[in-house]
C-alpha positions in Angstrom: -106.8 38.0 31.1 -104.0 36.2 29.4 -100.8 37.9 28.1 -98.3 36.6 25.6 -95.1 38.5 24.8 -92.0 38.0 22.7 -89.0 40.1 23.8 -85.9 40.7 21.7 -82.7 41.8 23.3 -79.2 42.7 22.0 -76.3 42.8 24.4 -73.3 44.7 23.1 -69.9 44.2 24.8 -67.2 46.4 23.5 -69.2 47.9 20.6 -70.0 45.2 18.0 -67.0 43.1 18.9 -69.0 40.7 21.1 -72.8 40.7 20.6 -75.4 38.4 22.1 -79.0 38.1 20.8 -81.7 36.8 23.2 -85.3 36.2 22.3 -87.7 35.5 25.2 -91.2 34.0 24.9 -93.3 35.0 27.9 -96.8 33.9 28.9 -98.6 35.4 31.9 -95.3 36.9 33.2 -93.5 33.5 33.1 -90.7 32.9 30.5 -91.4 29.5 28.9 -89.0 29.5 26.0 -85.7 31.3 25.1 -83.3 31.5 22.2 -79.8 32.6 23.2 -77.2 33.1 20.5 -74.4 32.2 22.9 -76.1 28.8 23.4 -77.1 28.5 19.8 -80.5 26.9 20.3 -83.9 27.2 22.0 -84.3 26.2 25.6 -87.7 25.4 27.2 -88.6 26.0 30.8 -92.1 24.5 30.9 -93.4 21.3 29.3 -95.0 23.3 26.5 -91.8 25.4 26.0 -89.7 22.2 25.9 -91.9 20.8 23.1 -91.6 24.1 21.2 -87.8 24.1 21.7 -87.5 20.5 20.4 -89.6 21.3 17.4 -87.7 24.5 16.4 -84.3 23.0 17.2 -85.0 20.2 14.8 -85.4 22.6 11.8 -81.9 23.4 10.5 -83.1 26.3 8.2 -84.9 28.0 11.1 -82.0 27.6 13.4 -79.6 29.1 10.8 -82.0 32.1 10.5 -82.1 32.5 14.3 -78.3 32.3 14.7 -78.0 35.0 12.0 -80.1 37.4 14.0 -76.9 38.6 15.8 -75.8 40.1 12.5 -79.2 40.8 10.8 -80.9 42.4 13.8 -78.3 43.5 16.4 -75.3 44.6 14.5 -77.4 46.0 11.7 -79.3 48.3 14.1 -76.2 49.2 16.2 -75.4 52.3 14.2 -78.9 53.7 14.7 -79.0 52.9 18.4 -75.5 53.9 19.4 -76.0 57.7 19.4 -78.9 57.4 21.9 -77.5 54.7 24.2 -73.7 54.2 23.9 -72.5 57.8 23.2 -75.0 59.4 25.5 -73.4 61.6 28.2 
């Protein structure tokens, strides 16, 4: 059995003042590719992941889209998430 998974994470520091978006590509419980908004590009951890990172990093439109995920995905959803996570007592 083979398993492939993509995981999206938003890390909020001091509300929406400092936000980090991380997208992980995992195959059989091993992360082979990652996009980190703090780094601003894809990083590969296997030979296949390095090829994918090189391909995606060479596409300026795709990279601009990925860098914008901090605003489009994380900050956009913060208002809906905050009552259940941040303000929970």
